[in-house]
N, C-alpha and C positions, 0 to 999 in steps of 0.2 A: 518551916519549909521541909520538904522531904528531900532525901538524898538524891533521888532521881532528878528532881527539879534543879538541884544544885549542880549536878553533873552536866545537865543540859546547858545551863548557863555558862559553865566553864568551857564547854566545847564550842560555843557560838563564836564564829569568826566575824571580824569586821572587815568589810571590803570597802576601800576608799577608791571611788571611781573618779572623783574630781580633785585634781591637785590644786593647791592654792596658787592663784595667779600672781606672779611677781611683776613688779612695775615695768621691767624692760625685757620680758620674755620668760621662757620656762626652762632656762638652763640652770647653771649652778647658783646657789644662794650667796656664796662668798665663803670666806674662811677667817677664823680668829685663832691666832697662835698666842697663848699666854707667855709672859716673859719668863725666861729661864737662863741661868748661868750668865747673868750680866746683860743679856739681850733685852731690848725693849719688846713690848708686846707688838704683834703685827696683826693688823686688820685689813683684809682685802674685801671691800664690798663689791658685789656683783649685781645683785638684785635681778638675776636672770639674764644679764647681758653677755656674760662670759661662760665658756664651757668649763668643766671641772679641770681639764688639763691646763687651760689658760690660767685659771686661778692658782693651781699648784705651781706653775712656772713663775708667776709673780711672787708668790710666797717664797719660793726657793731663791729668787734674786734678792728679795728683801733680807732674807736670812744671811746671804753672802755679804750684803752691805753692812749688816749689823756685826758680823764677824770681823770684817775689815776695820770697822770703827773701834771695836774692842781691842783688836790686835795693835792698832796704832797707839792707843793709850794716851792720846793728847787731849787737852781740854781746849775749848774754843776761847777766843779772846773775850767774848762777851761774858762767858762764865767766870773768867779770871777777874774781869772788871767788877762784876757783881760781888765776888768774894771779897775784893778789896774794900768796896763801899760798905758791905755788911760788917766787916771787921772794924772799920773806922767808926761806924755808928754804934756798934756794941761796946767799943772801948771808950766812947764818950760818956761823961758822967750823966747819971739820971737827971732828967730835966733839960739837958742840953742836946739830946739825941736828934730831935726834930731840926733844931738849928744847924747841927753838924750835917745832917742829910741835905738840907736845903743849900748849904754852902757848897757841898760837893757837887750837887746837881748844877748850880750856877757856874761852877768852874768847868764842868764838862761841856756846857753849852757854848762856852767861848771858843 
């Protein structure tokens, strides 16, 4: 190819006239914030129903909730219970772990 043809191809602009249609309108797509500094990842789906400002507001509120969760530093009762069960099963001798797990589950159901 000649240099003139290559230069013409480089300067061609692409004009997109039809935006992709989102399921609930043509506003914001939503936002995904990856996890950072102990925060969980935040995903706010919009699919065109919310404006960009509304999505940003929801993300900001979710980040504040995550900061509060991190600041408290407490663990839930369910997490503590699962840790106890896991430790008991791990401490059981091999071959008896399933039996130990079943006994713990039966005791919890009572």
